NUVEX-615673 format. One record per residue (C-alpha): residue in three letters; x negated, y negated, z negated. Coordinates in steps of 0.05 Angstrom, whole numbers, padded with zeros to 5 digits, always signed. Example, Ala and Ser with C-alpha at 12.3 -4.5 7.8 and 13.67 -1.06 7.14 Angstrom:
BEGIN
ala-00246+00090-00156 ser-00273+00021-00143 
END
This chain:
BEGIN
met+00948+00530-00786 gly+01012+00571-00777 leu+01063+00588-00829 phe+01047+00662-00833 lys+00981+00699-00837 ser+00970+00774-00841 tyr+01015+00805-00893 gly+00982+00870-00909 arg+00956+00882-00980 leu+00939+00816-01011 asp+00881+00779-00979 arg+00858+00735-01037 thr+00819+00688-00992 tyr+00886+00666-00962 phe+00901+00629-01026 lys+00834+00595-01038 gly+00858+00532-01003 leu+00918+00525-01049 lys+00903+00470-01099 glu+00932+00466-01169 phe+01000+00433-01178 arg+00986+00358-01181 lys+01049+00333-01214 val+01085+00399-01227 asn+01053+00421-01292 lys+01085+00491-01292 leu+01059+00561-01300 phe+01035+00595-01236 ile+01038+00670-01224 lys+00963+00675-01234 asp+00971+00649-01305 leu+01011+00711-01325 asp+00990+00779-01353 leu+01029+00824-01306 lys+01000+00894-01314 gly+01057+00943-01329 lys+01106+00885-01339 arg+01177+00883-01312 val+01175+00822-01267 phe+01240+00791-01243 val+01224+00755-01177 arg+01278+00707-01154 val+01272+00705-01078 asp+01315+00673-01024 tyr+01334+00727-00974 asn+01394+00689-00947 val+01374+00705-00876 pro+01415+00701-00812 phe+01449+00762-00780 asp+01479+00775-00712 asp+01549+00802-00700 gln+01522+00874-00705 gly+01492+00861-00774 asn+01420+00857-00751 ile+01372+00807-00782 thr+01355+00755-00729 asp+01301+00718-00768 asp+01262+00748-00826 ala+01217+00688-00839 arg+01243+00680-00910 ile+01229+00752-00926 arg+01159+00750-00897 ala+01145+00686-00936 thr+01152+00724-01002 leu+01103+00780-00984 pro+01042+00746-01015 thr+01077+00743-01082 ile+01101+00815-01077 asn+01033+00841-01055 tyr+00999+00804-01112 leu+01047+00837-01162 leu+01032+00905-01131 asp+00957+00893-01139 glu+00968+00873-01211 gly+01007+00937-01227 ala+01073+00903-01242 lys+01143+00933-01239 ile+01176+00889-01187 ile+01251+00870-01192 leu+01272+00828-01132 ala+01337+00787-01136 ser+01371+00745-01083 his+01437+00718-01059 leu+01465+00727-00989 gly+01521+00685-00960 arg+01583+00664-00999 pro+01621+00725-01022 gly+01657+00684-01075 gly+01642+00729-01134 lys+01667+00792-01099 ala+01628+00854-01079 leu+01640+00849-01004 pro+01603+00901-00963 glu+01586+00852-00907 phe+01544+00813-00957 ser+01505+00873-00983 leu+01429+00870-00984 lys+01421+00939-00951 ser+01391+00910-00888 ile+01343+00868-00930 ala+01319+00930-00967 arg+01306+00966-00901 arg+01267+00906-00873 leu+01225+00901-00937 his+01209+00975-00933 arg+01182+00965-00863 leu+01143+00902-00880 leu+01112+00931-00944 asn+01104+01001-00917 lys+01130+01023-00984 glu+01195+01049-01013 val+01243+00994-01035 lys+01302+01019-01076 leu+01368+00981-01073 ala+01409+00978-01138 asn+01484+00983-01132 asp+01492+00919-01172 cys+01449+00865-01204 ile+01472+00877-01277 gly+01503+00933-01317 pro+01483+00999-01349 glu+01466+01035-01283 val+01419+00979-01263 lys+01388+00980-01332 lys+01374+01055-01324 gln+01340+01043-01257 val+01297+00989-01287 asp+01278+01031-01347 ala+01256+01087-01300 met+01210+01042-01260 gln+01135+01056-01257 pro+01080+01005-01242 glu+01081+00983-01168 asp+01154+01005-01160 val+01198+00956-01122 leu+01273+00950-01138 leu+01318+00902-01100 leu+01381+00883-01139 glu+01447+00876-01102 asn+01473+00807-01083 leu+01473+00761-01143 arg+01534+00724-01117 phe+01577+00786-01124 his+01586+00757-01194 lys+01616+00688-01205 gly+01570+00679-01264 glu+01511+00667-01217 gln+01536+00602-01186 glu+01571+00581-01250 asn+01505+00589-01288 asp+01544+00631-01339 pro+01502+00642-01402 gly+01526+00714-01410 phe+01508+00732-01338 ala+01441+00697-01345 lys+01426+00736-01409 glu+01442+00802-01375 leu+01394+00786-01318 ala+01340+00766-01368 ser+01349+00832-01406 leu+01321+00869-01344 cys+01252+00837-01347 asp+01193+00813-01387 val+01176+00752-01345 val+01207+00713-01287 val+01172+00692-01223 gln+01208+00638-01183 asp+01197+00643-01107 ala+01265+00620-01081 phe+01247+00549-01061 gly+01307+00545-01015 asn+01353+00551-01075 cys+01313+00509-01125 his+01361+00450-01119 arg+01418+00492-01148 thr+01432+00501-01223 his+01449+00576-01219 ala+01440+00630-01271 ser+01380+00663-01236 met+01349+00596-01221 val+01357+00561-01288 gly+01399+00597-01339 met+01358+00660-01349 asn+01292+00623-01358 gly+01308+00605-01430 ala+01320+00678-01447 val+01251+00703-01426 ser+01182+00689-01455 gln+01152+00661-01391 ser+01174+00638-01322 ala+01125+00618-01268 ala+01121+00597-01195 gly+01104+00648-01142 phe+01058+00635-01082 leu+01114+00612-01037 leu+01142+00561-01086 lys+01072+00535-01102 arg+01055+00528-01028 glu+01120+00489-01015 ile+01103+00440-01071 asp+01030+00434-01052 tyr+01047+00416-00980 phe+01100+00367-01002 glu+01049+00334-01048 lys+00999+00329-00990 ala+01050+00299-00944 val+01087+00250-00989 asn+01051+00235-01053 val+00977+00240-01033 pro+00978+00238-00957 ser+00926+00225-00904 arg+00949+00161-00870 pro+00981+00138-00826 val+01043+00178-00847 val+01100+00184-00796 ser+01167+00210-00818 ile+01220+00233-00767 val+01291+00235-00792 gly+01349+00260-00750 gly+01411+00302-00755 ala+01483+00286-00769 lys+01489+00283-00846 val+01482+00208-00847 val+01509+00195-00918 asp+01460+00246-00947 lys+01400+00229-00906 ile+01404+00153-00914 lys+01380+00167-00985 ile+01319+00202-00956 ile+01301+00141-00914 glu+01310+00097-00976 asn+01256+00138-01011 leu+01210+00147-00951 val+01207+00073-00934 lys+01168+00065-01000 lys+01118+00120-00982 val+01105+00124-00907 asp+01078+00079-00852 lys+01127+00093-00796 ile+01197+00122-00793 ile+01226+00149-00728 ile+01302+00154-00731 gly+01342+00196-00682 gly+01406+00235-00677 ala+01468+00206-00712 met+01421+00175-00763 ala+01405+00120-00713 phe+01478+00097-00708 pro+01482+00055-00772 phe+01416+00021-00755 leu+01443+00002-00687 thr+01510-00019-00717 val+01478-00071-00762 gln+01445-00100-00699 glu+01515-00104-00669 tyr+01503-00053-00614 gly+01557-00004-00593 ile+01552+00069-00615 gly+01608+00098-00573 lys+01658+00143-00609 ala+01614+00150-00670 thr+01635+00118-00735 val+01593+00091-00792 asp+01611+00086-00865 glu+01609+00014-00891 asn+01568+00035-00952 val+01516+00065-00905 thr+01509-00001-00867 ile+01497-00038-00933 lys+01441+00011-00949 val+01412+00002-00878 leu+01407-00073-00889 met+01369-00060-00954 ile+01323-00010-00918 asn+01309-00059-00862 lys+01291-00113-00913 leu+01246-00066-00953 ala+01212-00040-00890 lys+01196-00111-00868 glu+01168-00128-00937 arg+01124-00066-00939 gly+01102-00068-00866 val+01136-00002-00849 lys+01155+00005-00776 leu+01223+00033-00759 tyr+01232+00064-00690 leu+01302+00072-00660 pro+01324+00104-00594 val+01322+00059-00533 asp+01364+00105-00489 phe+01415+00160-00498 val+01445+00219-00461 ile+01519+00206-00467 ala+01579+00250-00452 asp+01654+00240-00443 lys+01668+00296-00493 phe+01630+00337-00545 asp+01621+00398-00501 gly+01569+00432-00458 thr+01613+00424-00396 ala+01621+00348-00406 glu+01603+00296-00355 thr+01537+00264-00377 lys+01499+00200-00362 leu+01433+00169-00383 val+01442+00098-00409 thr+01402+00047-00450 phe+01421+00037-00523 gln+01458-00028-00504 glu+01504+00008-00455 val+01539+00063-00493 pro+01614+00058-00475 asp+01664+00057-00532 asp+01698+00121-00508 trp+01636+00164-00498 phe+01592+00203-00545 ala+01516+00191-00552 leu+01492+00263-00561 asp+01417+00261-00548 ile+01359+00213-00542 gly+01334+00198-00472 pro+01265+00204-00440 ala+01245+00131-00455 ser+01259+00144-00529 thr+01218+00208-00530 lys+01160+00170-00498 leu+01166+00114-00549 phe+01169+00163-00607 ser+01111+00204-00580 glu+01068+00142-00575 ala+01087+00123-00647 met+01057+00190-00670 gln+00991+00186-00632 asn+00950+00159-00690 ala+00987+00197-00745 lys+00948+00238-00795 thr+01011+00265-00829 ile+01079+00279-00797 ile+01142+00300-00835 trp+01204+00319-00794 asn+01274+00334-00816 gly+01334+00335-00770 pro+01342+00342-00694 met+01347+00284-00645 gly+01416+00304-00620 ala+01466+00360-00613 phe+01410+00407-00592 glu+01452+00470-00603 ile+01485+00452-00536 asp+01434+00460-00480 ala+01454+00396-00444 phe+01435+00356-00506 ser+01372+00392-00528 arg+01319+00358-00485 gly+01304+00302-00534 thr+01293+00349-00593 tyr+01250+00397-00553 ala+01208+00339-00525 met+01195+00317-00597 val+01175+00388-00615 glu+01122+00385-00561 ala+01098+00317-00586 val+01092+00340-00658 val+01053+00404-00642 ser+01006+00364-00598 ala+00991+00314-00653 tyr+00924+00318-00690 ala+00957+00314-00758 leu+00983+00353-00817 thr+01053+00371-00793 ile+01109+00392-00840 val+01178+00412-00817 gly+01238+00421-00863 gly+01311+00439-00852 gly+01346+00496-00817 asp+01363+00459-00753 thr+01294+00430-00744 asp+01255+00495-00755 leu+01304+00530-00708 ala+01282+00483-00652 phe+01209+00503-00664 his+01227+00577-00666 arg+01267+00572-00601 met+01208+00540-00565 gly+01159+00590-00594 glu+01119+00534-00625 ser+01126+00551-00699 tyr+01055+00577-00705 lys+01028+00509-00684 val+01059+00473-00743 ser+01019+00465-00808 phe+01078+00484-00851 ile+01152+00500-00842 ser+01192+00495-00906 thr+01237+00554-00924 gly+01287+00507-00958 gly+01336+00461-00925 gly+01374+00429-00983 ala+01315+00434-01031 phe+01268+00401-00981 leu+01318+00344-00971 glu+01324+00332-01045 leu+01249+00330-01053 leu+01247+00277-00997 glu+01299+00238-01036 gly+01252+00239-01096 lys+01295+00284-01139 glu+01272+00335-01190 leu+01293+00406-01171 pro+01327+00444-01228 gly+01296+00511-01207 ile+01226+00481-01216 ala+01241+00440-01278 ala+01265+00504-01314 leu+01198+00539-01307 thr+01152+00545-01367 asp+01106+00486-01378 lys+01032+00498-01373 gln+00998+00483-01440 gly+00934+00445-01449 ser+00932+00414-01380 
END
């Protein structure tokens, strides 16, 4: 089951498989009376651009189309709002949503007007002039400092534009911003859109009520942040495969060399606790058994393939080797659920991408529910053209990580509670 289906006018059968929120007792878009209402839809259109200003990946835009099409079918007045980049509270033209509006026009086959701001009298006039099924995209929310500061005045101005709020910006749900949290208290109802609901439903299936065995793959370089994820996952999964820089503290506590890499002492203390808990719970931890090493962090570096016991002190371990990919692939063979976050090495450099790409092949070949989260990880699937073979690719990096840590996301917590459930 790929991430994207046909995105013409809403195909209601597409959503029949979506179950109700299990633990998130919040309003869903289908709970709202939307006909003729001004609906503020918070989306995450923080998409990548090339040097010429062209959108290079519109996956986040396409992922919101089910919600937009549903609102069109219900006869709502649709007000879309997003941030883009980090303009620092200034109206910088390079961070305008003009290109987003053009792409939406093409995807919806419908006029999408772009406001010249996200608040103010001119924007209010545009909203007041809207007719049912009109689509208005507000200009970049982060052109105002009040967005990231969760300023009450800014939040109130946003709320004055609408009757209800629909939250579909999963990728920003871990942030306490005005459009994510602050404005919800100033409107009568706020509910989850199809994208947000789907993110939560898949996470529930993978972590809280999974088909077992569950295998989690954790890689990447943000060791201090991701060690918290492993702490939480060791209580929920059956196997944890650890690659990338995440493997270094686990090798350090076994007194193996990790080359030029360094490990925070607090992280090693947590690793000892994780190892103890894993042993108590019968959770298997898999570490690399070989590495591709280099004399410098560069694509032109001299490279060697060595076992994990043979990494020289003055070299970098920048990718897992073929023996590790074989070990990790075998660990996934009986999996019913696989969750992956973080590459196996510095895969952005071609010389150190083989381990990550081999793991992509192993994951898409598994007969399991497969969920991928995080910008670097989903990029690996996109580059190999294998995205459509994954059960679900999350649109949120930081939000996905915080869910894996077991945290409550502010953008979800702020939604209106469902009564009588």
